[in-house]
C-alpha positions as CSV (number, residue, x, y, z in Angstrom):
1,M,-18.9,-6.8,0.4
2,K,-15.9,-4.4,1.2
3,A,-17.8,-1.6,-0.5
4,K,-21.0,-2.3,1.1
5,R,-19.4,-2.4,4.6
6,M,-17.7,1.0,3.9
7,L,-21.1,2.4,2.9
8,S,-22.7,1.1,6.0
9,L,-20.2,2.9,8.1
10,L,-20.3,6.0,5.9
11,L,-24.1,6.2,6.5
12,T,-23.5,5.8,10.3
13,A,-21.3,8.7,10.4
14,A,-23.8,10.6,8.5
15,L,-26.5,9.7,11.0
16,M,-24.3,10.8,13.8
17,L,-23.3,14.1,12.1
18,S,-26.9,15.0,11.1
19,M,-27.7,14.9,14.9
20,M,-25.3,17.7,15.6
21,T,-27.0,20.9,16.7
22,P,-26.7,24.0,14.5
23,A,-25.1,25.5,17.7
24,F,-22.3,23.1,17.7
25,A,-21.6,23.4,14.0
26,A,-21.7,27.3,14.3
27,A,-19.1,26.9,17.2
28,A,-16.9,24.9,15.0
29,Q,-17.0,27.6,12.3
30,T,-16.1,30.4,14.8
31,E,-12.9,28.4,15.7
32,L,-11.6,28.5,12.2
33,P,-9.2,31.4,11.2
34,P,-11.1,34.6,10.0
35,A,-9.9,34.2,6.5
36,S,-11.7,30.7,6.1
37,Q,-15.0,32.5,7.0
38,T,-14.6,35.5,4.7
39,Q,-13.8,33.2,1.8
40,M,-17.5,32.0,1.9
41,E,-18.6,35.4,0.9
42,E,-19.5,36.1,-2.8
43,T,-16.7,37.9,-4.5
44,N,-15.9,39.1,-8.0
45,E,-12.0,38.9,-7.3
46,A,-10.4,37.0,-10.0
47,V,-9.1,33.7,-9.0
48,S,-6.4,31.5,-10.5
49,I,-5.2,28.1,-9.6
50,R,-2.2,26.2,-10.9
51,L,-0.1,23.3,-9.9
52,Q,3.6,23.3,-9.7
53,A,6.4,20.7,-8.7
54,T,9.4,21.7,-6.8
55,G,12.6,19.6,-6.8
56,K,13.8,16.9,-9.2
57,L,11.1,14.9,-11.0
58,V,13.0,11.6,-10.8
59,Y,12.1,8.6,-8.9
60,G,13.7,8.5,-5.6
61,S,14.6,12.2,-5.4
62,P,12.8,14.5,-3.2
63,F,10.1,16.7,-4.7
64,E,6.8,18.1,-3.9
65,L,3.8,18.8,-6.0
66,S,1.6,21.6,-4.7
67,V,-1.4,23.8,-5.7
68,V,-0.9,27.5,-5.9
69,T,-3.9,29.8,-5.7
70,R,-4.5,33.5,-6.0
71,P,-5.7,34.7,-3.6
72,A,-3.6,32.4,-1.3
73,D,-6.6,31.4,1.0
74,V,-8.7,30.0,-1.7
75,Q,-10.0,26.5,-0.9
76,Y,-9.6,23.7,-3.5
77,I,-9.8,19.9,-4.1
78,G,-7.0,18.5,-6.3
79,V,-6.8,15.2,-8.1
80,V,-3.6,13.5,-9.3
81,L,-3.9,10.6,-11.7
82,G,-1.3,8.2,-12.9
83,V,-1.9,7.3,-16.5
84,K,1.3,5.8,-17.7
85,G,4.3,3.7,-16.6
86,E,4.6,2.6,-13.1
87,A,2.3,5.5,-12.0
88,K,-0.6,4.0,-14.0
89,G,-3.6,3.5,-11.7
90,Y,-2.3,5.7,-9.1
91,V,-4.8,8.4,-7.7
92,T,-4.6,10.9,-4.9
93,L,-7.0,13.6,-3.7
94,V,-5.3,16.8,-2.4
95,L,-7.2,19.1,-0.1
96,S,-6.5,22.6,0.8
97,D,-5.1,23.3,4.4
98,K,-8.3,25.1,5.6
99,L,-10.6,22.3,4.1
100,R,-8.4,19.7,5.9
101,T,-8.6,21.5,9.1
102,L,-12.4,21.7,8.8
103,L,-12.7,18.0,8.3
104,K,-10.4,17.4,11.4
105,M,-12.6,19.5,13.5
106,I,-15.6,17.2,13.0
107,P,-15.2,14.4,15.7
108,L,-16.3,10.8,15.4
109,P,-16.4,8.0,17.9
110,R,-13.1,6.1,18.2
111,K,-14.8,2.9,17.6
112,M,-15.1,3.8,14.0
113,S,-11.3,3.9,13.8
114,K,-9.1,0.9,12.7
115,T,-7.3,1.5,15.7
116,P,-9.8,2.5,18.3
117,D,-7.2,2.6,21.2
118,Q,-5.2,5.4,19.6
119,V,-4.5,8.5,21.7
120,E,-5.3,11.1,19.0
121,E,-8.8,12.3,18.5
122,F,-10.7,10.6,15.7
123,N,-12.4,12.9,13.1
124,V,-14.0,12.9,9.7
125,Y,-10.6,13.6,7.9
126,A,-9.0,10.5,9.5
127,Y,-12.0,8.5,8.9
128,V,-12.0,9.4,5.1
129,K,-8.4,8.8,5.0
130,Q,-8.7,5.2,6.4
131,L,-11.8,4.6,4.2
132,I,-9.9,5.1,0.9
133,D,-6.0,4.9,1.5
134,G,-4.6,2.0,-0.5
135,N,-7.9,0.8,-1.8
136,D,-9.0,0.3,-5.3
137,V,-10.5,3.5,-6.9
138,S,-13.6,1.6,-7.6
139,V,-14.3,1.4,-3.8
140,L,-14.5,5.3,-3.8
141,L,-16.5,5.4,-7.0
142,S,-18.9,2.9,-5.5
143,V,-19.8,5.0,-2.5
144,A,-19.0,8.5,-3.9
145,D,-22.6,9.5,-4.5
146,E,-23.4,8.5,-0.8
147,V,-20.3,10.6,0.3
148,V,-21.9,13.6,-1.7
149,K,-25.2,13.0,-0.1
150,V,-23.7,13.1,3.4
151,M,-22.0,16.4,2.6
152,D,-25.2,17.7,1.2
153,A,-27.0,16.9,4.2
154,L,-24.3,18.5,6.4
155,K,-24.1,21.7,4.5
156,F,-27.0,23.2,6.3
157,Y,-24.9,23.0,9.5
158,I,-21.5,23.6,7.9
159,P,-22.0,25.7,4.8
160,T,-18.3,25.2,3.6
161,L,-19.3,21.4,2.9
162,K,-21.5,22.8,0.2
163,D,-18.6,23.9,-1.9
164,M,-16.7,20.6,-1.1
165,S,-19.5,18.7,-2.2
166,L,-19.6,20.3,-5.6
167,G,-15.7,20.0,-5.8
168,L,-15.8,16.4,-4.9
169,K,-18.3,15.8,-7.7
170,L,-15.9,17.5,-10.3
171,S,-12.9,15.5,-8.9
172,L,-14.8,12.2,-9.4
173,E,-15.7,13.1,-13.0
174,M,-12.1,13.9,-13.7
175,I,-11.1,10.3,-12.2
176,R,-13.8,8.6,-14.1
177,R,-12.6,10.4,-17.4
178,Y,-9.0,10.0,-17.3
179,L,-8.3,6.8,-15.3
180,P,-7.1,4.1,-17.6
181,E,-9.7,1.2,-17.7
182,G,-9.1,-2.2,-16.5
183,V,-5.7,-1.3,-14.6
184,F,-5.2,-2.0,-10.9
185,S,-5.7,1.2,-9.2
186,R,-5.1,2.5,-5.7
187,I,-6.2,5.8,-4.1
188,Y,-4.9,7.9,-1.3
189,L,-5.8,11.2,0.4
190,D,-3.1,13.9,0.6
191,E,-0.2,11.6,-0.6
192,Q,2.6,12.7,-2.9
193,P,3.1,10.6,-6.1
194,V,6.3,8.6,-6.1
195,D,6.4,6.1,-9.0
196,S,7.9,6.9,-12.4
197,G,5.5,7.6,-15.2
198,R,3.1,10.2,-16.6
199,Y,0.5,11.9,-14.5
200,I,-2.5,14.4,-15.0
201,A,-3.2,16.7,-12.2
202,G,-6.1,19.1,-11.7
203,A,-7.4,21.2,-9.1
204,V,-10.7,23.2,-8.7
205,A,-11.3,26.3,-6.6
206,L,-14.2,25.8,-4.1
207,Q,-14.8,29.5,-3.4
208,S,-18.5,30.5,-4.0
209,G,-18.7,32.0,-7.3
210,D,-15.5,30.7,-8.6
211,L,-16.4,27.0,-8.9
212,N,-15.4,27.2,-12.6
213,T,-11.9,28.1,-11.9
214,A,-9.6,25.1,-12.3
215,G,-6.1,24.3,-13.2
216,V,-4.9,21.2,-15.1
217,A,-1.3,20.1,-15.6
218,M,0.4,16.9,-17.0
219,F,3.9,16.0,-15.7
220,R,6.3,13.1,-15.7
221,I,8.4,11.5,-13.1
222,K,11.5,9.9,-14.8
223,P,13.1,6.7,-13.9
224,K,16.2,6.8,-11.9
225,T,19.5,6.5,-13.9
226,E,22.3,7.9,-11.9
227,G,24.0,5.2,-9.8
228,V,21.9,2.4,-11.3
229,R,23.6,-0.6,-12.9
230,L,22.6,-4.2,-13.8
231,Y,24.9,-7.2,-13.3
232,W,24.3,-10.9,-13.4
233,A,23.5,-12.6,-10.2
234,E,26.0,-15.4,-10.9
235,E,28.0,-16.9,-13.7
236,L,26.3,-19.6,-15.7
237,P,28.5,-22.2,-17.2
238,A,27.4,-24.7,-19.7
239,V,24.5,-26.7,-18.1
240,T,21.8,-29.1,-18.8
241,L,18.3,-27.9,-18.4
242,A,18.0,-29.6,-15.1
243,E,21.2,-28.2,-13.9
244,A,20.1,-24.7,-15.0
245,E,17.2,-24.9,-12.3
246,A,19.9,-24.7,-9.6
247,H,21.3,-21.6,-10.6
248,N,20.1,-18.0,-10.4
249,T,19.9,-17.2,-14.1
250,G,18.7,-13.6,-13.6
251,A,20.3,-10.2,-13.1
252,L,20.3,-8.0,-10.0
253,L,19.7,-4.1,-10.1
254,E,21.9,-2.0,-7.9
255,S,21.0,1.5,-7.0
256,D,23.6,3.7,-5.3
257,G,25.5,0.6,-4.3
258,V,22.4,-1.2,-2.7
259,V,20.5,-4.0,-4.6
260,A,17.0,-2.7,-5.3
261,N,14.7,-5.5,-4.3
262,D,11.5,-3.6,-6.0
263,A,13.4,-3.3,-9.2
264,K,11.8,-4.8,-12.4
265,V,14.0,-6.5,-15.0
266,T,13.0,-8.3,-18.2
267,Y,14.6,-10.9,-20.2
268,T,14.9,-12.0,-23.8
269,Y,16.6,-15.1,-25.1
270,K,17.7,-15.5,-28.8
271,K,19.0,-19.0,-30.0
272,K,22.1,-19.0,-32.2
273,G,21.3,-19.7,-35.8
274,L,19.3,-18.5,-38.8
275,F,15.8,-17.6,-38.5
276,S,15.7,-17.9,-34.8
277,S,13.3,-15.6,-32.8
278,K,13.5,-13.9,-29.6
279,S,11.6,-15.3,-26.6
280,T,10.9,-13.9,-23.1
281,E,10.9,-17.5,-21.4
282,F,14.1,-19.3,-20.3
283,P,15.2,-21.9,-23.0
284,T,13.6,-25.3,-23.0
285,E,15.8,-26.8,-25.6
286,P,19.5,-27.4,-25.9
287,G,21.5,-24.8,-27.8
288,T,23.5,-21.5,-27.5
289,Y,21.6,-18.5,-26.6
290,T,22.1,-14.9,-26.1
291,Q,20.4,-13.7,-22.9
292,T,19.6,-10.0,-22.5
293,A,18.5,-8.3,-19.4
294,Q,16.9,-4.7,-19.3
295,A,15.7,-2.6,-16.3
296,T,12.2,-1.3,-16.6
297,G,9.9,0.6,-14.2
298,N,11.4,3.1,-11.7
299,Y,14.9,2.4,-12.9
300,S,16.8,2.7,-16.1
301,C,20.3,1.9,-17.3
302,E,22.1,0.1,-20.1
303,K,20.9,-3.4,-20.8
304,I,23.5,-6.3,-20.2
305,T,24.0,-9.5,-22.5
306,R,25.8,-12.7,-22.3
307,T,25.9,-16.1,-24.0
308,I,24.6,-19.1,-22.4
309,V,24.9,-22.9,-23.5
310,I,22.3,-25.4,-22.7
311,Y,23.2,-29.0,-23.7
């Protein structure tokens, strides 16, 4: 139902935009910087495109992933996919500045906004961002063909959208090819990756004649290790199974002196004695156990162990 509702809104936008006069569209084009108009011309100039990360690629540390092109005014669409670790299932589309500016220049009725009483002008860029931000990638893929159709229809008024349409098609192909199947996914527009894990990033130049120019890179955001420690939430004396329920039997993870509520900690329990195996569930029988806690996800530090007695 959500996808159908979004599709309906998208088609409404298409109808309204298709009613724009060529004169309005032409006026919108002339307001763009001269560089964005000349880039529409055919050129034989060599184009290069690459992705770079500035800063420390560690969870919680400031860094920025950016697209670098030559010439500098080349338009592009980029895709960043999280394929492993906490990043798995994360997707963000990255637009060039001029492309973003173009989409912001196409107004839409405020009633299409989630916050129609907002002071800011509502436009195609804001609409697309509210359409996909935080949603499952399947929502985008389910309406992707309609999005491309809208852009194909509008390209007669705003020629730049012709290149964006093809660039979006290539971006969607990358998402379908590399996004792990069966994982919970979430997609954003122009957001920076945050979670630790491995990513695949790609960008395609949209300049006429240069649509085969693309850059692909793989990078990793490491878990935070500095200033991270695990400790038991409370001491656990010898208790019965019923008494154990009244205690916090887990561990807390501290990052730079502050308990990280978003931290992930896994536990294993091994009963004392021969031929005993490890379990990830809290003991359900009397005995002496070794409890081990280990940080996972966005944090990493030495694991901690202790002996607990259940009688």
